[in-house]
DONUFI-505571 format. One record per residue (C-alpha): residue number from 1; residue in one letter; x negated, y negated, z. Coordinates in nm, 2 decimals. Example, Ala and Ser with C-alpha at 12.3 -4.5 7.8 and 13.67 -1.06 7.14 Angstrom:
BEGIN
R:num:residu:east:north:up
R:1:a:-1.23:0.45:0.78
R:2:s:-1.37:0.11:0.71
This chain:
BEGIN
R:num:residu:east:north:up
R:1:x:-0.01:0.00:-0.01
R:2:x:-0.26:-0.26:-0.12
R:3:x:-0.15:-0.61:-0.09
R:4:x:-0.26:-0.93:-0.25
R:5:x:-0.40:-1.17:-0.02
R:6:x:-0.27:-1.52:0.10
R:7:x:-0.43:-1.79:0.32
R:8:x:-0.45:-1.66:0.70
R:9:x:-0.27:-1.79:0.99
R:10:x:-0.44:-1.76:1.33
R:11:x:-0.27:-1.56:1.64
R:12:x:0.03:-1.44:1.44
R:13:x:0.19:-1.10:1.37
R:14:x:0.38:-0.98:1.05
R:15:x:0.55:-0.67:0.93
R:16:x:0.47:-0.62:0.54
R:17:x:0.76:-0.40:0.38
R:18:x:0.74:-0.20:0.05
R:19:x:1.02:0.00:-0.12
R:20:x:0.95:0.35:-0.23
R:21:x:1.16:0.51:-0.50
R:22:x:1.18:0.90:-0.58
R:23:x:0.95:0.81:-0.92
R:24:x:0.69:0.63:-0.70
R:25:x:0.36:0.78:-0.64
R:26:x:0.44:0.93:-0.28
R:27:x:0.13:1.16:-0.28
R:28:x:-0.10:0.85:-0.37
R:29:x:0.07:0.67:-0.06
R:30:x:0.00:0.99:0.15
R:31:x:-0.39:0.99:0.02
R:32:x:-0.44:0.62:0.13
R:33:x:-0.28:0.67:0.47
R:34:x:-0.43:1.01:0.57
R:35:x:-0.73:1.07:0.35
R:36:x:-0.85:0.71:0.31
R:37:x:-0.83:0.74:-0.08
R:38:x:-0.72:0.42:-0.24
R:39:x:-0.78:0.17:-0.56
R:40:x:-0.94:-0.05:-0.29
R:41:x:-1.13:0.19:-0.09
R:42:x:-1.44:0.00:-0.11
R:43:x:-1.27:-0.21:0.17
R:44:x:-1.26:0.12:0.39
R:45:x:-1.57:0.16:0.63
R:46:x:-1.57:0.55:0.63
R:47:x:-1.79:0.53:0.90
R:48:x:-1.52:0.43:1.12
R:49:x:-1.24:0.65:0.99
R:50:x:-1.29:0.90:1.26
R:51:x:-1.13:0.64:1.48
R:52:x:-0.80:0.65:1.29
R:53:x:-0.49:0.79:1.46
R:54:x:-0.17:0.95:1.38
R:55:x:0.13:0.94:1.57
R:56:x:0.36:1.25:1.56
R:57:x:0.68:1.12:1.72
R:58:x:0.79:1.08:2.06
R:59:x:0.78:1.35:2.34
R:60:x:1.06:1.43:2.59
R:61:x:0.99:1.14:2.81
R:62:x:0.99:0.89:2.49
R:63:x:0.59:0.85:2.49
R:64:x:0.42:0.86:2.15
R:65:x:0.22:1.18:2.06
R:66:x:-0.09:1.06:1.95
R:67:x:-0.40:1.25:1.79
R:68:x:-0.63:1.26:1.51
R:69:x:-0.45:1.57:1.33
R:70:x:-0.28:1.50:1.00
R:71:x:0.10:1.62:0.97
R:72:x:0.17:1.98:0.87
R:73:x:0.41:1.89:0.60
R:74:x:0.35:1.64:0.31
R:75:x:0.48:1.30:0.34
R:76:x:0.73:1.38:0.04
R:77:x:0.84:1.68:0.24
R:78:x:0.90:1.48:0.55
R:79:x:1.09:1.21:0.35
R:80:x:1.33:1.45:0.17
R:81:x:1.36:1.69:0.48
R:82:x:1.50:1.38:0.69
R:83:x:1.73:1.29:0.39
R:84:x:1.86:1.65:0.37
R:85:x:1.89:1.66:0.74
R:86:x:2.15:1.41:0.74
R:87:x:2.33:1.49:0.42
R:88:x:2.23:1.17:0.24
R:89:x:2.25:1.17:-0.15
R:90:x:1.97:1.05:-0.36
R:91:x:2.02:0.84:-0.68
R:92:x:1.79:0.92:-0.96
R:93:x:1.71:0.71:-1.26
R:94:x:1.76:0.99:-1.51
R:95:x:1.74:0.75:-1.84
R:96:x:1.41:0.61:-1.72
R:97:x:1.47:0.28:-1.86
R:98:x:1.26:0.07:-1.59
R:99:x:0.90:0.02:-1.70
R:100:x:0.82:-0.11:-1.34
R:101:x:1.03:0.04:-1.02
R:102:x:1.15:-0.26:-0.85
R:103:x:1.49:-0.47:-0.79
R:104:x:1.61:-0.35:-1.15
R:105:x:1.58:0.02:-1.09
R:106:x:1.87:0.24:-1.08
R:107:x:1.70:0.48:-0.83
R:108:x:1.76:0.49:-0.47
R:109:x:1.51:0.35:-0.20
R:110:x:1.42:0.67:-0.03
R:111:x:1.17:0.53:0.20
R:112:x:1.03:0.19:0.31
R:113:x:0.67:0.12:0.38
R:114:x:0.57:-0.11:0.65
R:115:x:0.25:-0.26:0.78
R:116:x:0.25:-0.39:1.11
R:117:x:-0.06:-0.62:1.21
R:118:x:-0.18:-0.91:1.41
R:119:x:-0.41:-1.16:1.26
R:120:x:-0.78:-1.08:1.22
R:121:x:-0.89:-1.34:1.45
R:122:x:-0.66:-1.25:1.73
R:123:x:-0.73:-0.88:1.68
R:124:x:-1.11:-0.93:1.70
R:125:x:-1.04:-1.13:2.03
R:126:x:-0.84:-0.84:2.17
R:127:x:-1.11:-0.56:2.07
R:128:x:-1.38:-0.79:2.24
R:129:x:-1.19:-0.78:2.57
R:130:x:-1.15:-0.42:2.52
R:131:x:-1.54:-0.38:2.48
R:132:x:-1.50:-0.25:2.14
R:133:x:-1.72:-0.50:1.94
R:134:x:-2.11:-0.46:1.90
R:135:x:-2.38:-0.72:1.93
R:136:x:-2.28:-0.86:1.56
R:137:x:-1.93:-0.92:1.65
R:138:x:-1.82:-0.59:1.45
R:139:x:-1.63:-0.30:1.56
R:140:x:-1.83:-0.05:1.71
R:141:x:-1.91:0.29:1.53
R:142:x:-2.01:0.51:1.82
R:143:x:-1.68:0.56:2.02
R:144:x:-1.29:0.58:1.98
R:145:x:-1.03:0.35:2.09
R:146:x:-0.97:0.41:2.47
R:147:x:-0.61:0.49:2.56
R:148:x:-0.62:0.23:2.84
R:149:x:-0.75:-0.04:2.59
R:150:x:-0.53:-0.36:2.51
R:151:x:-0.54:-0.27:2.12
R:152:x:-0.42:0.07:2.18
R:153:x:-0.14:-0.05:2.41
R:154:x:-0.04:-0.30:2.14
R:155:x:-0.01:-0.02:1.88
R:156:x:0.20:0.19:2.12
R:157:x:0.44:-0.10:2.19
R:158:x:0.45:-0.13:1.79
R:159:x:0.55:0.22:1.75
R:160:x:0.81:0.22:2.02
R:161:x:0.96:-0.11:1.86
R:162:x:1.00:0.06:1.52
R:163:x:1.16:0.37:1.69
R:164:x:1.41:0.16:1.87
R:165:x:1.51:-0.05:1.55
R:166:x:1.51:0.24:1.29
R:167:x:1.55:0.53:1.49
R:168:x:1.24:0.79:1.58
R:169:x:1.41:1.05:1.37
R:170:x:1.40:0.82:1.07
R:171:x:1.02:0.77:1.10
R:172:x:0.84:1.01:0.89
R:173:x:0.48:0.88:0.91
R:174:x:0.29:0.66:1.15
R:175:x:-0.07:0.58:1.09
R:176:x:-0.33:0.37:1.28
R:177:x:-0.64:0.25:1.07
R:178:x:-0.94:0.10:1.25
R:179:x:-1.17:0.15:0.95
R:180:x:-1.06:-0.16:0.77
R:181:x:-1.15:-0.53:0.81
R:182:x:-0.84:-0.57:1.06
R:183:x:-0.68:-0.30:1.25
R:184:x:-0.33:-0.21:1.14
R:185:x:-0.03:0.05:1.16
R:186:x:0.11:0.22:0.82
R:187:x:0.48:0.33:0.91
R:188:x:0.71:0.49:0.67
R:189:x:1.08:0.49:0.73
R:190:x:1.37:0.66:0.57
R:191:x:1.64:0.39:0.55
R:192:x:1.95:0.60:0.70
R:193:x:2.28:0.49:0.82
R:194:x:2.52:0.72:0.97
R:195:x:2.90:0.67:0.85
R:196:x:3.20:0.89:0.90
R:197:x:3.22:1.19:0.67
R:198:x:3.52:1.17:0.47
R:199:x:3.69:1.45:0.23
R:200:x:3.98:1.38:0.00
R:201:x:3.99:1.01:0.14
R:202:x:4.03:1.13:0.51
R:203:x:3.77:1.13:0.80
R:204:x:3.67:1.49:0.88
R:205:x:3.69:1.58:1.27
R:206:x:3.49:1.83:1.46
R:207:x:3.65:2.09:1.69
R:208:x:3.69:1.83:1.96
R:209:x:3.89:1.56:1.73
R:210:x:3.58:1.35:1.68
R:211:x:3.44:1.20:1.34
R:212:x:3.19:1.40:1.16
R:213:x:2.91:1.16:1.10
R:214:x:2.71:1.17:0.77
R:215:x:2.39:0.97:0.67
R:216:x:2.35:0.76:0.37
R:217:x:2.07:0.59:0.22
R:218:x:2.10:0.20:0.30
R:219:x:1.79:0.02:0.22
R:220:x:2.00:-0.26:0.08
R:221:x:2.11:-0.37:0.42
R:222:x:1.85:-0.25:0.65
R:223:x:1.56:-0.40:0.45
R:224:x:1.73:-0.71:0.29
R:225:x:1.55:-1.04:0.30
R:226:x:1.75:-1.15:0.60
R:227:x:1.70:-0.84:0.79
R:228:x:1.32:-0.85:0.71
R:229:x:1.27:-1.21:0.80
R:230:x:1.46:-1.12:1.14
R:231:x:1.23:-0.81:1.18
R:232:x:0.91:-1.05:1.16
R:233:x:1.08:-1.27:1.43
R:234:x:1.18:-0.97:1.64
R:235:x:0.82:-0.78:1.63
R:236:x:0.64:-1.11:1.74
R:237:x:0.87:-1.16:2.04
R:238:x:0.82:-0.78:2.12
R:239:x:0.42:-0.81:2.15
R:240:x:0.41:-1.19:2.24
R:241:x:0.24:-1.08:2.55
R:242:x:-0.06:-1.00:2.35
R:243:x:-0.11:-1.38:2.27
R:244:x:0.07:-1.38:1.92
R:245:x:0.36:-1.55:1.76
R:246:x:0.58:-1.49:1.43
R:247:x:0.39:-1.57:1.11
R:248:x:0.55:-1.80:0.86
R:249:x:0.64:-1.69:0.52
R:250:x:0.45:-1.43:0.35
R:251:x:0.11:-1.57:0.47
R:252:x:-0.04:-1.28:0.65
R:253:x:-0.03:-1.01:0.34
R:254:x:-0.37:-0.85:0.32
R:255:x:-0.52:-1.00:0.62
R:256:x:-0.73:-0.70:0.67
R:257:x:-0.94:-0.69:0.34
R:258:x:-1.28:-0.85:0.40
R:259:x:-1.36:-1.00:0.08
R:260:x:-1.01:-1.16:0.01
R:261:x:-1.05:-1.29:0.39
R:262:x:-1.36:-1.49:0.28
R:263:x:-1.18:-1.62:-0.03
R:264:x:-0.88:-1.73:0.21
R:265:x:-1.15:-1.92:0.43
R:266:x:-1.25:-2.09:0.11
R:267:x:-0.88:-2.18:0.05
R:268:x:-0.83:-2.29:0.41
R:269:x:-1.12:-2.53:0.38
R:270:x:-0.97:-2.69:0.07
R:271:x:-0.64:-2.75:0.28
R:272:x:-0.86:-2.91:0.55
R:273:x:-1.02:-3.14:0.29
R:274:x:-0.68:-3.25:0.17
R:275:x:-0.55:-3.30:0.52
R:276:x:-0.86:-3.50:0.59
R:277:x:-0.83:-3.70:0.29
R:278:x:-0.47:-3.81:0.39
R:279:x:-0.59:-3.91:0.73
R:280:x:-0.86:-4.13:0.59
R:281:x:-0.63:-4.29:0.35
R:282:x:-0.36:-4.36:0.64
R:283:x:-0.65:-4.52:0.87
R:284:x:-0.80:-4.72:0.61
R:285:x:-1.13:-4.58:0.64
R:286:x:-1.40:-4.70:0.39
R:287:x:-1.46:-4.48:0.07
R:288:x:-1.82:-4.39:0.18
R:289:x:-1.68:-4.25:0.50
R:290:x:-1.43:-4.03:0.28
R:291:x:-1.73:-3.93:0.05
R:292:x:-1.93:-3.84:0.35
R:293:x:-1.66:-3.62:0.51
R:294:x:-1.59:-3.46:0.18
R:295:x:-1.97:-3.38:0.13
R:296:x:-1.99:-3.22:0.45
R:297:x:-1.69:-3.00:0.42
R:298:x:-1.81:-2.91:0.05
R:299:x:-2.14:-2.78:0.20
R:300:x:-1.94:-2.56:0.45
R:301:x:-1.74:-2.43:0.13
R:302:x:-2.07:-2.35:-0.06
R:303:x:-2.21:-2.16:0.23
R:304:x:-1.90:-1.96:0.29
R:305:x:-1.92:-1.88:-0.10
R:306:x:-2.28:-1.74:-0.06
R:307:x:-2.15:-1.55:0.22
R:308:x:-1.90:-1.41:-0.02
R:309:x:-2.18:-1.32:-0.27
R:310:x:-2.41:-1.16:-0.01
R:311:x:-2.10:-0.95:0.10
R:312:x:-2.07:-0.81:-0.28
R:313:x:-2.45:-0.72:-0.25
R:314:x:-2.43:-0.55:0.08
R:315:x:-2.10:-0.36:-0.03
R:316:x:-2.27:-0.22:-0.38
R:317:x:-2.57:-0.10:-0.13
R:318:x:-2.32:0.07:0.11
R:319:x:-2.16:0.24:-0.20
R:320:x:-2.49:0.40:-0.29
R:321:x:-2.57:0.49:0.04
R:322:x:-2.22:0.66:0.09
R:323:x:-2.28:0.87:-0.22
R:324:x:-2.60:1.02:-0.07
R:325:x:-2.41:1.07:0.27
R:326:x:-2.11:1.25:0.07
R:327:x:-2.36:1.52:-0.04
R:328:x:-2.49:1.59:0.32
R:329:x:-2.14:1.56:0.45
R:330:x:-2.04:1.85:0.20
R:331:x:-2.31:2.08:0.33
R:332:x:-2.21:2.01:0.68
R:333:x:-1.85:2.07:0.61
R:334:x:-1.93:2.41:0.52
R:335:x:-2.11:2.47:0.84
R:336:x:-1.79:2.34:1.03
R:337:x:-1.58:2.58:0.82
R:338:x:-1.78:2.88:0.95
R:339:x:-1.76:2.74:1.30
R:340:x:-1.39:2.75:1.28
R:341:x:-1.38:3.09:1.15
R:342:x:-1.58:3.19:1.45
R:343:x:-1.34:3.00:1.67
R:344:x:-1.03:3.18:1.50
R:345:x:-1.21:3.52:1.59
R:346:x:-1.20:3.45:1.97
R:347:x:-0.93:3.61:2.19
R:348:x:-0.62:3.40:2.21
R:349:x:-0.60:3.17:2.49
R:350:x:-0.31:3.33:2.73
R:351:x:-0.13:3.19:3.03
R:352:x:-0.32:3.14:3.36
R:353:x:-0.37:3.46:3.58
R:354:x:-0.10:3.55:3.82
R:355:x:-0.13:3.56:4.19
R:356:x:-0.04:3.89:4.33
R:357:x:0.03:4.02:4.69
R:358:x:-0.36:4.05:4.74
R:359:x:-0.44:3.71:4.57
R:360:x:-0.59:3.68:4.22
R:361:x:-0.76:3.95:4.03
R:362:x:-1.14:3.82:3.99
R:363:x:-1.18:3.98:3.67
R:364:x:-0.85:3.83:3.51
R:365:x:-0.97:3.47:3.64
R:366:x:-1.33:3.51:3.51
R:367:x:-1.20:3.63:3.16
R:368:x:-0.93:3.33:3.15
R:369:x:-1.24:3.08:3.20
R:370:x:-1.47:3.25:2.97
R:371:x:-1.20:3.22:2.68
R:372:x:-1.10:2.88:2.77
R:373:x:-1.47:2.74:2.80
R:374:x:-1.56:2.92:2.48
R:375:x:-1.25:2.77:2.29
R:376:x:-1.34:2.40:2.41
R:377:x:-1.70:2.45:2.30
R:378:x:-1.60:2.54:1.94
R:379:x:-1.31:2.23:1.94
R:380:x:-1.59:2.01:2.06
R:381:x:-1.84:2.11:1.80
R:382:x:-1.58:2.09:1.52
R:383:x:-1.48:1.74:1.61
R:384:x:-1.82:1.60:1.57
R:385:x:-1.84:1.34:1.26
R:386:x:-2.12:1.49:1.05
R:387:x:-2.27:1.18:0.91
R:388:x:-2.64:1.08:0.94
R:389:x:-2.61:0.76:1.13
R:390:x:-2.38:0.85:1.40
R:391:x:-2.42:1.23:1.48
R:392:x:-2.62:1.20:1.77
R:393:x:-2.42:0.94:1.94
R:394:x:-2.11:1.15:1.86
R:395:x:-2.28:1.44:2.01
R:396:x:-2.35:1.28:2.34
R:397:x:-1.99:1.14:2.35
R:398:x:-1.85:1.48:2.31
R:399:x:-2.09:1.62:2.58
R:400:x:-1.99:1.36:2.83
R:401:x:-1.61:1.44:2.73
R:402:x:-1.67:1.82:2.77
R:403:x:-1.83:1.77:3.12
R:404:x:-1.52:1.70:3.31
R:405:x:-1.34:1.98:3.15
R:406:x:-1.58:2.21:3.26
R:407:x:-1.56:2.07:3.63
R:408:x:-1.18:2.11:3.60
R:409:x:-1.21:2.48:3.52
R:410:x:-1.46:2.52:3.80
R:411:x:-1.21:2.36:4.03
R:412:x:-0.93:2.60:3.90
R:413:x:-1.15:2.90:3.99
R:414:x:-1.22:2.76:4.35
R:415:x:-0.85:2.64:4.43
R:416:x:-0.59:2.93:4.40
R:417:x:-0.33:2.70:4.45
R:418:x:-0.42:2.46:4.16
R:419:x:-0.43:2.75:3.93
R:420:x:-0.07:2.85:4.05
R:421:x:0.05:2.49:4.00
R:422:x:-0.08:2.50:3.64
R:423:x:0.06:2.82:3.58
R:424:x:0.40:2.68:3.71
R:425:x:0.36:2.39:3.47
R:426:x:0.31:2.64:3.16
R:427:x:0.64:2.84:3.28
R:428:x:0.82:2.50:3.32
R:429:x:0.74:2.41:2.97
R:430:x:0.81:2.76:2.81
R:431:x:1.18:2.73:3.00
R:432:x:1.26:2.40:2.88
R:433:x:1.14:2.49:2.52
R:434:x:1.41:2.79:2.55
R:435:x:1.68:2.58:2.69
R:436:x:1.64:2.32:2.42
R:437:x:1.71:2.60:2.18
R:438:x:2.05:2.69:2.34
R:439:x:2.14:2.31:2.35
R:440:x:2.05:2.26:1.98
R:441:x:2.29:2.56:1.89
R:442:x:2.57:2.45:2.13
R:443:x:2.56:2.08:2.09
R:444:x:2.38:2.00:1.78
R:445:x:2.06:1.78:1.70
R:446:x:2.23:1.43:1.81
R:447:x:2.25:1.55:2.17
R:448:x:1.94:1.37:2.36
R:449:x:1.87:1.51:2.71
R:450:x:1.77:1.32:2.99
R:451:x:1.77:1.55:3.28
R:452:x:1.68:1.92:3.33
R:453:x:1.74:2.11:3.64
R:454:x:1.69:2.49:3.76
R:455:x:1.75:2.68:4.04
R:456:x:1.72:3.04:4.14
R:457:x:2.03:3.23:4.22
R:458:x:2.16:3.59:4.25
R:459:x:2.10:3.75:3.93
R:460:x:1.86:3.50:3.78
R:461:x:1.84:3.15:3.71
R:462:x:2.13:2.87:3.72
R:463:x:2.02:2.58:3.47
R:464:x:2.17:2.24:3.37
R:465:x:2.08:2.00:3.12
R:466:x:2.26:1.64:3.09
R:467:x:2.23:1.37:2.85
R:468:x:2.41:1.16:2.57
R:469:x:2.49:1.19:2.20
R:470:x:2.27:0.95:2.00
R:471:x:2.51:0.80:1.80
R:472:x:2.86:0.84:1.98
R:473:x:2.70:0.77:2.32
R:474:x:2.92:1.02:2.51
R:475:x:2.80:1.19:2.82
R:476:x:2.77:1.57:2.81
R:477:x:2.64:1.83:3.07
R:478:x:2.56:2.17:2.95
R:479:x:2.52:2.48:3.21
R:480:x:2.36:2.80:3.15
R:481:x:2.50:3.05:3.41
R:482:x:2.25:3.34:3.52
R:483:x:2.49:3.58:3.33
R:484:x:2.39:3.40:3.02
R:485:x:2.73:3.25:2.95
R:486:x:2.70:2.88:2.82
R:487:x:2.97:2.59:2.90
R:488:x:2.96:2.22:2.87
R:489:x:3.17:1.93:2.99
R:490:x:3.22:1.55:2.93
R:491:x:3.30:1.52:3.29
R:492:x:3.06:1.24:3.44
R:493:x:3.13:1.41:3.77
R:494:x:2.91:1.68:3.69
R:495:x:2.54:1.56:3.76
R:496:x:2.38:1.85:3.88
R:497:x:2.38:2.23:3.92
R:498:x:2.56:2.20:4.29
R:499:x:2.85:1.95:4.15
R:500:x:2.87:2.20:3.82
R:501:x:2.94:2.50:4.05
R:502:x:3.18:2.32:4.28
R:503:x:3.39:2.21:3.95
R:504:x:3.35:2.56:3.80
R:505:x:3.70:2.67:3.83
R:506:x:3.88:2.32:3.70
R:507:x:3.98:2.29:3.33
R:508:x:3.71:2.05:3.21
R:509:x:3.47:2.31:3.06
R:510:x:3.42:2.39:2.69
R:511:x:3.27:2.77:2.63
R:512:x:2.99:2.82:2.39
R:513:x:2.96:3.19:2.42
R:514:x:2.64:3.33:2.58
R:515:x:2.28:3.29:2.51
R:516:x:2.24:3.58:2.26
R:517:x:2.55:3.44:2.08
R:518:x:2.38:3.10:2.03
R:519:x:2.06:3.22:1.93
R:520:x:2.20:3.45:1.68
R:521:x:2.39:3.14:1.55
R:522:x:2.09:2.93:1.52
R:523:x:1.89:3.19:1.35
R:524:x:2.17:3.26:1.08
R:525:x:2.21:2.89:1.05
R:526:x:1.85:2.80:1.00
R:527:x:1.83:3.09:0.74
R:528:x:2.10:2.98:0.53
R:529:x:1.96:2.63:0.54
R:530:x:1.61:2.76:0.42
R:531:x:1.81:2.84:0.10
R:532:x:2.01:2.52:0.06
R:533:x:1.92:2.16:-0.06
R:534:x:2.19:1.99:0.19
R:535:x:2.15:2.13:0.53
R:536:x:2.48:2.28:0.73
R:537:x:2.55:2.32:1.10
R:538:x:2.77:2.58:1.28
R:539:x:3.03:2.38:1.49
R:540:x:3.16:2.72:1.68
R:541:x:3.26:3.08:1.62
R:542:x:3.48:3.34:1.69
R:543:x:3.36:3.71:1.82
R:544:x:3.50:4.05:1.83
R:545:x:3.38:4.41:1.94
R:546:x:3.49:4.65:1.68
R:547:x:3.44:5.01:1.66
R:548:x:3.13:4.97:1.42
R:549:x:2.97:4.68:1.65
R:550:x:3.01:4.31:1.71
R:551:x:3.16:4.07:1.41
R:552:x:3.12:3.70:1.43
R:553:x:3.29:3.41:1.23
R:554:x:3.09:3.09:1.24
R:555:x:3.26:2.75:1.14
R:556:x:3.04:2.54:0.93
R:557:x:3.07:2.16:0.88
R:558:x:3.05:2.18:0.50
R:559:x:3.42:2.32:0.47
R:560:x:3.31:2.69:0.48
R:561:x:3.31:2.96:0.73
R:562:x:3.08:3.25:0.75
R:563:x:3.14:3.61:0.82
R:564:x:2.87:3.79:1.00
R:565:x:2.97:4.16:0.96
R:566:x:2.84:4.44:1.23
R:567:x:2.60:4.56:0.97
R:568:x:2.42:4.22:0.96
R:569:x:2.56:4.09:0.61
R:570:x:2.68:3.73:0.61
R:571:x:2.95:3.62:0.36
R:572:x:3.10:3.26:0.34
R:573:x:3.43:3.14:0.19
R:574:x:3.64:2.83:0.20
R:575:x:3.74:2.78:0.56
R:576:x:4.12:2.75:0.47
R:577:x:4.13:3.09:0.32
R:578:x:3.93:3.25:0.62
R:579:x:4.00:3.07:0.94
R:580:x:4.01:3.39:1.18
R:581:x:3.81:3.72:1.20
R:582:x:4.14:3.94:1.13
R:583:x:4.19:3.73:0.80
R:584:x:3.83:3.79:0.72
R:585:x:3.92:4.17:0.72
R:586:x:4.24:4.14:0.54
R:587:x:4.06:3.98:0.25
R:588:x:3.75:4.16:0.24
R:589:x:3.81:4.27:-0.13
R:590:x:3.94:3.94:-0.24
R:591:x:3.69:3.75:-0.49
R:592:x:3.67:3.45:-0.26
R:593:x:3.33:3.57:-0.11
R:594:x:2.98:3.44:-0.15
R:595:x:2.67:3.64:-0.01
R:596:x:2.45:3.44:0.20
R:597:x:2.23:3.71:0.38
R:598:x:2.21:4.07:0.29
R:599:x:2.10:4.37:0.48
R:600:x:2.02:4.23:0.82
R:601:x:1.77:3.97:0.73
R:602:x:1.87:3.80:1.05
R:603:x:1.87:4.02:1.36
R:604:x:1.85:3.97:1.76
R:605:x:1.68:4.20:2.01
R:606:x:2.02:4.29:2.16
R:607:x:2.40:4.25:2.13
R:608:x:2.62:4.09:2.41
R:609:x:2.92:4.24:2.54
R:610:x:3.26:4.05:2.59
R:611:x:3.36:3.74:2.42
R:612:x:3.22:3.50:2.66
R:613:x:3.49:3.25:2.61
R:614:x:3.63:3.18:2.96
R:615:x:3.48:3.04:3.29
């Protein structure tokens, strides 16, 4: 997303926007954002590329997940994956009449690229406060950006601002670049607006009588000139604590390019000359004084021009050095690949040892520590940036990082209680992941949890999740009983396990079957979606034990129902033709069926007994 440069403003923030169509070079944008390959790649200092960060969304407590890893899926897959997830339609320009894609294009805007940044001067001041500049006033090349630094905090606040404004699920890419003249963040947003789904002119309702929501691409309103102008103002207000204000016009575009910034300094000096001339004219200063002032400023401009010329020579030299280093890096990458293969051959990093009646098994603890240390050594060695100038500094930094980890493992060996707490934390994370699978199947992806509770009871664990639906805002509590049965309620009187059990006999609960049923529902749903362009969701099911086994009828939100026979085969038909299981069997030989899954392609470990539909 290269930009032309305009004259800079100091201590300002901006958000540059660019529309992306289906015919746009999405792969090129990804190369620029992730692999640092672009038309203006000479402006990239690859010796600092190891400092770049990628944000992979928010965790369960709404904190950004940040690391150096690239996303598993391509940018194009992420964009169309979000579009298919919300059921939005994409308009393509089949006639290909547009020479350049722009406002006259017939295509949909499938994504919006945004560059968030603060003016170069203020960015350098913040980095200086963080201790990230060397003796020449340039960004250091021997360390990464600390998580407790002001610049890191600015980027995190920027990402939270974008999530709140556009929706975290609509952000399909976020990259922090520290290897260019000015630090900045690339953001890719799918412009989705949720609207009521309609069929034959009527609003479609779910099993609770609530409107079914469907996504549409709405870049025209989300990224209109008015909303973009407001975006700039709101972003500047969000980060004003960092000493910035709203930029005026389109001035800040391209502030992060080095040579262009030097040109901008020349432009700025010319503007100063004009202003000085006006002041001199108003004050009736003599012509000699004017000429003297202009000459002094002209000398400054000439000096800046010479600096620009010197930068061109330095950049040419650096490009030659980069070619030589690339050959060395290729050899070192082969070594890294071999180290990674060695790492993959190591035993898997299993859960921590468990404490028995007689304490910990010394052999198990020693083996756990041996595997953990070995894996960390390989990770440390693989993370080193193999370039000639910074290898030793990188190695020393990694050694310093490795030492506290070894100390942590030593403490675990010497402190059984700490090891037990670590094991408890791992078990809690695994339990929460299992519960979220049940929540997804029962309530759908729009439900956002804010509270988890688990309590041991007779026969197992009693678990409760509370939260709100993202768009409707309705409160919902979901309980997983020790028997495996799952219930939910809209009642706000249910806030914890105690209140849920005390109100268990009231008519406020909706049954969702049991855990095995819901897991089967989710498995079949995901298998069918893997074969479709537009995703579907099961809103409920009917279940019956027959002489040949358990049969299910799943209700789809696409106007079709899905009959899962006892042999594992799944067929679908129009929902009005097969509203119940009994009618599925009555119309088994009618020509209304479509094969979805054949010969037990989706299975579960065990079948549940009973219908699980009463509390």
